N, C-alpha and C positions, 0 to 999 in steps of 0.2 A: 229944218226937218228934225223930228224926233225919231231916233233909231232905237232898236232893241236887239239884244242878243241873249243867248242862254248857254249854259254849259252842261245841261242834262243829257244823258245818253240812254240808249235802249238798254234795259236792265231786266234781269231775272232775280227775284228775291223770295225769301221764305215768307210765311204769314207773319203779320204784326212786325214788319221791318220797315225802316225808313230809307228812302232814297233822297239824298240832299242835293240841291242844285241852286245855282244863282241865276237870277233874271236881271239883266243890266239894261237900264234906260239911259240914253245919251242925247243931249241937245247939241246938235252941231251948227245951230244958227247963231246969229249975233244979237238976238233978242230973247227975253225971258219966255219960257214955255211952261204951261201947266196943263194937266189933263189926267187921264187914267187909262190903264189897261185892265182887262178882265181875264182871269184864268179859271178854268174848270177842268173836270175830268170826264172823258167819254169812256164809260165803264161797260165791259162785257164780262158777265159772270153767270154762273149756274144758278145762284141764289140771288135774285134781284134786290132783296132787302138788305144784303150785306153792305156795310158802309166802308169806304175808303176815306182818307183824310188828306186835305191840302192845308199845309201849315206854314205860317210865317215863323222862321227860326230867330225871333228876337224876343226880348222881354215883353210880356203882355201882348205878344203877337196873336193874330187870329188863327183859329183852327176850324176849318170848314169841313163838315161831314157831308159826303156826297155818295149817292147810290143811283142806280138807274131810275129809282122811284123818287129821288130827291135831288134835283139838279140845282145845287147851290153854286154861287160864283164868288171868287175871291177878287176884290177890287184893289188894284195897286195904283195909288194916286202919286203924282209927281208934280213938283214945282221947281224948275231948273233954271239956273242962270245960264247965260251963253257959254257954250263949250264945256258945260258941266255934265256930270253923270251921277247916277245913283244905283247902288247894287241892292237888290232884294234877296236875302237869304231865305230859301224856301225848302220844303220837303214834301214828299208824298209818302204816306204811311199805308202799307198794305193791310187788309183786314185780318183779324184773328181767325175768322171763320171762312176764309177763302178756299177755293178749290184749285187744284193744279190746272193751269191753262187760263184761269181768269186773268184779265188784264185791264189796265186803265191807261188811256192816252191823255197826256197833258195838252189842253187846247187853249190857245190864245184867241181872245175875242177883241177886235179893235175896228172901229169905224164900220160896223156892219158886216165884217168878214171874219172868218175863223181860220186859224192855222194850227195844224197838228205839230207839236214840238217833238215829243218822244213818248215811248210807251214803256210800261212796267208790267211784267208778267209774273204771276205767282208760280213758284216751284217748291219742291220738297227741300227740307233742310237736313244737313248732316250734323249730328251732335255727338259729343263725347260724354260717356258716362263712366264715373269711377266705380270700381267694383272691388270685392274681396279678391286679393291676389291668389291665383291658383284655382279660382272658381269661375273664371270668365265664360267658359263654354256652357257650364250648367246654368249660370245666371242668364245668359243669352237665350237658352232654350226655355227657361221659365218665363222670361219676358214674352217670347214669341207665343208660348202656350197660353199665357194670360190674355194677350191681345186677341188670340183666336177665340177663346172661350167667351170673352166679353164683346166679341165682334167689333173690335177697335181697328177698323180698316185703314187708319191713317198711318200705321207703321208699315213700311215697305220692305226693309231689309235690316239685318243686324250683322255687323262684321266683327269677327274676333281674330285679329292678327296674332299669330303664334309668337311673334317677337315682341309684342307689347304686353307687359304684365300690369294687371290692375285696371285696365281700361277696355271698353268696347265702344264701337261706333254704331249709331242708330240712324237710319234714314227715315225721317218722319215729316208729315205735313204740319203737325201741330206740336211743337216742342213743349208748350205749357201743359197740354193734356198728357203728353208722354211722361212728364215729370210726375203727374198725379198717379199714373199707372206704375211707375217705378217704385213709389212709396210702399206698394203692396208686395214687392218682390224682395225676398231676403237676399242680402249680399249686394244689392244695387244701392250704392251709397248716395250719390248726388250727381247732378248734371253740371259739367264744366261750363262756365259762362262763355257765350259766343258760339259761333258755328264754324265748322271746318269746311274748307273748299276741297272738292274732289281731287284736284291736282296735288293736294298736300298728302294724300294717302294712296296715290296711284301705285306706289311701289309695293304696297301691301296687297294689291289686287292682281299683281302679275306673279305667276308661278315661277319661282327661282329654282335652278338646278340644285339638287341636294348637295352636290360637291361644294357649293359656295359656303355652306355652313360648317364645313369640316376642315380640319387642319392637321398637320403633322404633330404627333404627340397626343392627339385626342384619344380617349378611350371610348369604344363603341361596343354594341352588342349586335351580332349578326342575326338578321331577322328572316333570311331566306336561304334555301339550299341545304346541302348536307351538314354544314357547320352551324345551322340555326341554333341560337341560344348561347353560342360561345362568345366569351369576352375577348376583345382584341385591342391592340394599340395600332394607330395609323402611323405608317413609316414613310408613305409617299402619297401624293395627291396629283392626279392627272386631270386638270380642269377641262381640257379639250375633249377627252373621252368620257368624262363624268365617271371616272374610276378612281379607286383608292387601293393601296396595298397595305395589307394588315399583317401583324405578327400576333398569332394566337397566344393568349396568356397561359393556357393549360397544356400547350404542346410540349412534349419531352424535347423534341428537336425543333427549334424555331424555323419554320418554313414560310417564306413569303406567300401570301394569298391575295390575289387581285380580284376584287369584286366591284360591282356597280355601286355608286355612292348611295343610291336609294335602297340598297338592300341591307343597310345597317341603321341602328338607332344610337344617337349620341348619348353617352353616359356622363362623361366628364371632359372638360377642356384643359385639364392639367397636362403639362408637358413633362 
């Protein structure tokens, strides 16, 4: 009997991305076996003319373009000695013009029957853009305004983490088109190769207590209350209460002043 296995998994990827997998054929009999299996894609998408690709990841390997209107098949032939096996390195490439929610299921056809192996769904991509340092917020606003004016609805959000200098994060459906848009925005330098996973930047999405960015010896400016505008030095930090104790710089007699950590602005971290 000839057996088959595969290592592909349910996946979500951006547009124009590859999902690599192996399809293994094994002959567990005591005689030679030859034949073939057929693979195709069952595609569900908003634009039925958009093509996905089923690719043999070998030199001079076949690349089959498939869409709901063009049901092509990739034939995997085998000729196996007893107890031998062969591994076919394959990939599915998502379309450049896909939409969120489009998906393709890898389908195996053999001896008149079909078996669904796994599915790949299109999602938005998170990219990193290098910018002029100190201009991150302005550049993000300019990108958003440009996208709005030109009705480029493939940009979903722009993240400007205050602790990251010279970079911004853009959530987009089409990274290649986004790069074209960035070329017209002053200060947006280039897109970093690759994409970022959401879990890699989750810490930037969670609001942190102000006290976590302050320490004893830091110089701050009071932004609220009767001492608004006064410069001060931190002498004590209470993380549990989100409070800090200050020593006002211009006071004739140094009197400890305890305030909430979010009522000051950090000036220097010198001790």
